[in-house]
TIRO-2110 file (N, C-alpha, C; in Angstrom, 1 decimal):
// TIRO-2110
0.8, -1.2, 0.0, N, 1, A
0.0, 0.0, 0.0, CA, 1, A
0.9, 1.3, 0.0, C, 1, A
1.9, 1.2, 0.8, N, 2, A
2.8, 2.4, 0.8, CA, 2, A
3.4, 2.7, -0.6, C, 2, A
3.9, 1.6, -1.3, N, 3, A
4.4, 1.8, -2.6, CA, 3, A
3.4, 2.4, -3.5, C, 3, A
2.2, 1.9, -3.5, N, 4, A
1.1, 2.5, -4.4, CA, 4, A
0.9, 3.9, -4.0, C, 4, A
0.8, 4.3, -2.8, N, 5, A
0.6, 5.7, -2.4, CA, 5, A
1.8, 6.6, -2.8, C, 5, A
3.0, 6.1, -2.7, N, 6, A
4.1, 6.9, -3.1, CA, 6, A
4.2, 7.1, -4.6, C, 6, A
3.8, 6.0, -5.4, N, 7, A
3.7, 6.1, -6.8, CA, 7, A
2.6, 7.2, -7.2, C, 7, A
1.5, 7.2, -6.5, N, 8, A
0.5, 8.2, -6.8, CA, 8, A
1.0, 9.6, -6.4, C, 8, A
1.7, 9.7, -5.4, N, 9, A
2.3, 11.0, -5.0, CA, 9, A
3.2, 11.6, -6.0, C, 9, A
4.1, 10.7, -6.6, N, 10, A
5.0, 11.2, -7.6, CA, 10, A
4.2, 11.6, -8.8, C, 10, A
3.2, 10.9, -9.3, N, 11, A
2.4, 11.2, -10.4, CA, 11, A
1.7, 12.6, -10.1, C, 11, A
1.2, 12.7, -8.9, N, 12, A
0.5, 14.0, -8.6, CA, 12, A
1.5, 15.2, -8.6, C, 12, A
2.7, 14.9, -8.1, N, 13, A
3.7, 16.0, -8.0, CA, 13, A
4.0, 16.4, -9.4, C, 13, A
4.1, 15.5, -10.4, N, 14, A
4.4, 15.9, -11.7, CA, 14, A
3.2, 16.6, -12.4, C, 14, A
2.0, 16.2, -12.0, N, 15, A
0.8, 16.8, -12.6, CA, 15, A
0.5, 18.2, -12.0, C, 15, A
0.6, 18.3, -10.7, N, 16, A
0.1, 19.5, -10.0, CA, 16, A
1.2, 20.2, -9.2, C, 16, A
2.3, 19.6, -9.0, N, 17, A
3.4, 20.2, -8.2, CA, 17, A
3.4, 19.6, -6.8, C, 17, A
4.5, 19.7, -6.2, N, 18, A
4.7, 19.2, -4.9, CA, 18, A
6.2, 18.7, -4.7, C, 18, A
6.7, 18.9, -3.5, N, 19, A
8.1, 18.6, -3.3, CA, 19, A
8.4, 17.6, -2.2, C, 19, A
7.4, 17.5, -1.3, N, 20, A
7.6, 16.7, -0.1, CA, 20, A
6.4, 15.9, 0.2, C, 20, A
6.6, 14.7, 0.8, N, 21, A
5.5, 13.9, 1.3, CA, 21, A
5.6, 14.0, 2.8, C, 21, A
4.6, 14.5, 3.5, N, 22, A
4.6, 14.7, 5.0, CA, 22, A
3.6, 13.7, 5.5, C, 22, A
4.0, 12.9, 6.5, N, 23, A
3.1, 12.0, 7.2, CA, 23, A
3.2, 12.2, 8.7, C, 23, A
2.0, 12.0, 9.3, N, 24, A
1.9, 12.1, 10.8, CA, 24, A
1.7, 10.7, 11.3, C, 24, A
2.7, 10.1, 11.9, N, 25, A
2.6, 8.7, 12.4, CA, 25, A
1.6, 8.7, 13.6, C, 25, A
0.9, 7.7, 13.7, N, 26, A
-0.1, 7.6, 14.8, CA, 26, A
0.5, 7.2, 16.1, C, 26, A
1.7, 6.6, 16.1, N, 27, A
2.4, 6.2, 17.3, CA, 27, A
3.8, 5.8, 17.0, C, 27, A
4.6, 5.5, 18.0, N, 28, A
6.0, 5.2, 17.8, CA, 28, A
6.3, 4.0, 16.8, C, 28, A
5.5, 3.0, 16.9, N, 29, A
5.6, 1.9, 16.0, CA, 29, A
5.5, 2.3, 14.5, C, 29, A
4.5, 3.1, 14.3, N, 30, A
4.2, 3.7, 12.9, CA, 30, A
5.4, 4.5, 12.5, C, 30, A
5.9, 5.3, 13.4, N, 31, A
7.1, 6.1, 13.2, CA, 31, A
8.3, 5.3, 12.7, C, 31, A
8.5, 4.2, 13.4, N, 32, A
9.6, 3.3, 13.0, CA, 32, A
9.4, 2.7, 11.6, C, 32, A
8.1, 2.4, 11.3, N, 33, A
7.7, 1.9, 10.0, CA, 33, A
8.2, 2.8, 8.9, C, 33, A
7.8, 4.1, 9.0, N, 34, A
8.1, 5.1, 8.0, CA, 34, A
9.6, 5.4, 7.9, C, 34, A
10.3, 5.4, 9.1, N, 35, A
11.8, 5.6, 9.1, CA, 35, A
12.5, 4.4, 8.3, C, 35, A
12.0, 3.2, 8.4, N, 36, A
12.6, 2.1, 7.6, CA, 36, A
12.5, 2.4, 6.1, C, 36, A
11.6, 3.2, 5.7, N, 37, A
11.4, 3.5, 4.2, CA, 37, A
12.0, 4.8, 3.9, C, 37, A
12.9, 5.4, 4.7, N, 38, A
13.6, 6.6, 4.4, CA, 38, A
13.0, 7.9, 4.8, C, 38, A
11.8, 7.9, 5.5, N, 39, A
11.2, 9.1, 5.9, CA, 39, A
12.1, 9.7, 7.0, C, 39, A
12.1, 11.0, 7.1, N, 40, A
13.0, 11.7, 8.1, CA, 40, A
12.1, 12.4, 9.1, C, 40, A
12.4, 12.1, 10.4, N, 41, A
11.6, 12.6, 11.5, CA, 41, A
11.9, 14.1, 11.6, C, 41, A
10.8, 14.9, 12.0, N, 42, A
10.9, 16.3, 12.2, CA, 42, A
11.0, 16.5, 13.7, C, 42, A
12.1, 16.8, 14.2, N, 43, A
12.3, 17.1, 15.7, CA, 43, A
11.9, 15.9, 16.5, C, 43, A
11.2, 16.1, 17.6, N, 44, A
10.7, 15.1, 18.5, CA, 44, A
9.2, 14.7, 18.2, C, 44, A
8.7, 15.2, 17.1, N, 45, A
7.3, 15.0, 16.8, CA, 45, A
7.1, 13.6, 16.1, C, 45, A
5.9, 13.3, 15.9, N, 46, A
5.6, 12.0, 15.1, CA, 46, A
5.4, 12.4, 13.6, C, 46, A
5.8, 13.6, 13.2, N, 47, A
5.7, 14.0, 11.8, CA, 47, A
7.0, 13.7, 11.1, C, 47, A
6.9, 13.1, 9.9, N, 48, A
8.1, 12.8, 9.1, CA, 48, A
7.9, 13.3, 7.7, C, 48, A
9.0, 13.4, 6.9, N, 49, A
8.9, 13.8, 5.5, CA, 49, A
9.8, 13.1, 4.6, C, 49, A
9.6, 13.1, 3.3, N, 50, A
10.4, 12.5, 2.4, CA, 50, A
10.3, 13.3, 1.1, C, 50, A
11.4, 13.7, 0.5, N, 51, A
11.4, 14.4, -0.8, CA, 51, A
10.8, 13.6, -1.9, C, 51, A
10.0, 14.2, -2.8, N, 52, A
9.5, 13.6, -3.9, CA, 52, A
10.6, 13.1, -4.9, C, 52, A
11.7, 13.9, -5.0, N, 53, A
12.8, 13.5, -5.9, CA, 53, A
13.4, 12.3, -5.4, C, 53, A
13.5, 12.1, -4.1, N, 54, A
14.1, 10.8, -3.5, CA, 54, A
13.2, 9.6, -3.8, C, 54, A
11.9, 9.9, -3.6, N, 55, A
10.9, 8.8, -3.9, CA, 55, A
11.0, 8.4, -5.4, C, 55, A
11.1, 9.4, -6.3, N, 56, A
11.2, 9.1, -7.7, CA, 56, A
12.5, 8.4, -8.0, C, 56, A
13.6, 8.8, -7.4, N, 57, A
14.9, 8.1, -7.7, CA, 57, A
14.8, 6.6, -7.2, C, 57, A
14.2, 6.4, -6.1, N, 58, A
14.0, 5.0, -5.5, CA, 58, A
13.2, 4.2, -6.4, C, 58, A
12.1, 4.7, -6.9, N, 59, A
11.2, 4.0, -7.8, CA, 59, A
11.9, 3.7, -9.1, C, 59, A
12.7, 4.6, -9.7, N, 60, A
13.4, 4.3, -10.9, CA, 60, A
14.5, 3.3, -10.7, C, 60, A
15.2, 3.3, -9.5, N, 61, A
16.2, 2.3, -9.2, CA, 61, A
15.6, 0.9, -9.1, C, 61, A
14.4, 0.9, -8.6, N, 62, A
13.7, -0.4, -8.5, CA, 62, A
13.0, -0.9, -9.8, C, 62, A
13.2, -0.1, -10.8, N, 63, A
12.6, -0.4, -12.1, CA, 63, A
11.1, -0.2, -12.2, C, 63, A
10.6, 0.7, -11.4, N, 64, A
9.2, 1.0, -11.4, CA, 64, A
8.9, 2.4, -12.0, C, 64, A
9.4, 2.6, -13.2, N, 65, A
9.3, 3.8, -13.9, CA, 65, A
8.0, 3.9, -14.7, C, 65, A
7.3, 2.8, -15.0, N, 66, A
6.1, 2.9, -15.8, CA, 66, A
5.0, 3.7, -15.1, C, 66, A
5.0, 3.7, -13.8, N, 67, A
4.0, 4.5, -13.1, CA, 67, A
4.3, 6.0, -13.2, C, 67, A
5.5, 6.4, -13.6, N, 68, A
5.8, 7.8, -13.7, CA, 68, A
5.5, 8.4, -15.1, C, 68, A
5.1, 7.5, -16.0, N, 69, A
5.0, 8.0, -17.4, CA, 69, A
3.5, 8.2, -17.8, C, 69, A
2.6, 8.6, -16.9, N, 70, A
1.3, 8.8, -17.2, CA, 70, A
0.9, 10.3, -16.9, C, 70, A
-0.2, 10.7, -17.4, N, 71, A
-0.8, 12.0, -17.1, CA, 71, A
0.1, 13.1, -17.6, C, 71, A
0.4, 14.1, -16.8, N, 72, A
1.1, 15.3, -17.1, CA, 72, A
2.5, 15.0, -17.6, C, 72, A
3.1, 14.0, -17.1, N, 73, A
4.5, 13.7, -17.5, CA, 73, A
4.6, 13.3, -18.9, C, 73, A
3.6, 12.5, -19.4, N, 74, A
3.7, 12.0, -20.8, CA, 74, A
3.3, 13.0, -21.8, C, 74, A
2.4, 14.0, -21.4, N, 75, A
2.0, 14.9, -22.5, CA, 75, A
2.8, 16.2, -22.4, C, 75, A
3.8, 16.3, -21.6, N, 76, A
4.8, 17.4, -21.6, CA, 76, A
4.2, 18.8, -21.5, C, 76, A
3.2, 18.9, -20.5, N, 77, A
2.7, 20.2, -20.2, CA, 77, A
3.8, 21.1, -19.7, C, 77, A
3.6, 22.4, -19.8, N, 78, A
4.6, 23.3, -19.2, CA, 78, A
4.5, 23.2, -17.7, C, 78, A
5.7, 23.4, -17.1, N, 79, A
5.7, 23.3, -15.6, CA, 79, A
4.7, 24.2, -14.9, C, 79, A
4.2, 23.8, -13.8, N, 80, A
3.2, 24.6, -13.0, CA, 80, A
3.9, 25.1, -11.8, C, 80, A
3.4, 26.1, -11.2, N, 81, A
4.0, 26.6, -9.9, CA, 81, A
3.7, 25.5, -8.9, C, 81, A
4.8, 25.0, -8.2, N, 82, A
4.6, 23.9, -7.3, CA, 82, A
4.3, 24.4, -5.9, C, 82, A
3.3, 23.8, -5.2, N, 83, A
3.0, 24.2, -3.8, CA, 83, A
4.2, 23.7, -2.9, C, 83, A
4.2, 24.1, -1.7, N, 84, A
5.3, 23.7, -0.8, CA, 84, A
5.2, 22.2, -0.5, C, 84, A
4.0, 21.7, -0.4, N, 85, A
3.9, 20.3, -0.1, CA, 85, A
2.5, 19.8, -0.4, C, 85, A
2.3, 18.5, -0.6, N, 86, A
1.0, 17.8, -0.8, CA, 86, A
0.8, 16.9, 0.4, C, 86, A
-0.3, 17.1, 1.1, N, 87, A
-0.6, 16.2, 2.3, CA, 87, A
-1.4, 15.0, 1.8, C, 87, A
-0.9, 13.8, 2.0, N, 88, A
-1.5, 12.6, 1.6, CA, 88, A
-1.6, 11.7, 2.9, C, 88, A
-2.8, 11.5, 3.4, N, 89, A
-2.9, 10.6, 4.6, CA, 89, A
-2.5, 9.2, 4.3, C, 89, A
-1.6, 8.7, 5.0, N, 90, A
-1.1, 7.3, 4.9, CA, 90, A
-1.2, 6.6, 6.2, C, 90, A
-1.5, 5.3, 6.1, N, 91, A
-1.6, 4.5, 7.3, CA, 91, A
-0.9, 3.2, 7.1, C, 91, A
0.1, 2.8, 8.0, N, 92, A
0.8, 1.5, 7.7, CA, 92, A
-0.2, 0.4, 7.9, C, 92, A
0.0, -0.7, 7.1, N, 93, A
-0.8, -1.8, 7.2, CA, 93, A
-0.4, -2.7, 8.4, C, 93, A
-1.4, -3.2, 9.1, N, 94, A
-1.1, -4.1, 10.2, CA, 94, A
-0.7, -3.5, 11.5, C, 94, A
-0.7, -2.1, 11.6, N, 95, A
-0.3, -1.5, 12.8, CA, 95, A
-1.6, -0.9, 13.4, C, 95, A
-2.0, -1.4, 14.6, N, 96, A
-3.2, -0.8, 15.2, CA, 96, A
-3.0, 0.6, 15.7, C, 96, A
-4.0, 1.4, 15.6, N, 97, A
-3.9, 2.8, 16.1, CA, 97, A
-3.9, 2.8, 17.6, C, 97, A
-2.9, 3.4, 18.1, N, 98, A
-2.7, 3.4, 19.6, CA, 98, A
-3.2, 4.7, 20.1, C, 98, A
-3.2, 4.9, 21.4, N, 99, A
-3.6, 6.2, 22.0, CA, 99, A
-2.7, 7.3, 21.5, C, 99, A
-3.3, 8.5, 21.3, N, 100, A
-2.5, 9.6, 20.8, CA, 100, A
-1.7, 10.3, 21.8, C, 100, A
END
């Protein structure tokens, strides 16, 4: 599910702009889950981020470039003004939500 979400984020970033994926982990176990996939913790919070360029590089290195060739990327639209970030709610599979 995380891979699918990150592929969608990269496609959305190409279509509408975006530079970071920001997630709010629901608890420490979820925080560890995201850190295993390269997300960087912001201070002592449960908030993490990952650059879209790093996600794209990782997908290309894994041979998953076909997902990047649809929509705005394929039709070569002129670049759009990119927002600072796109917020996509993600939840790790198999981790129960704990107390906040």
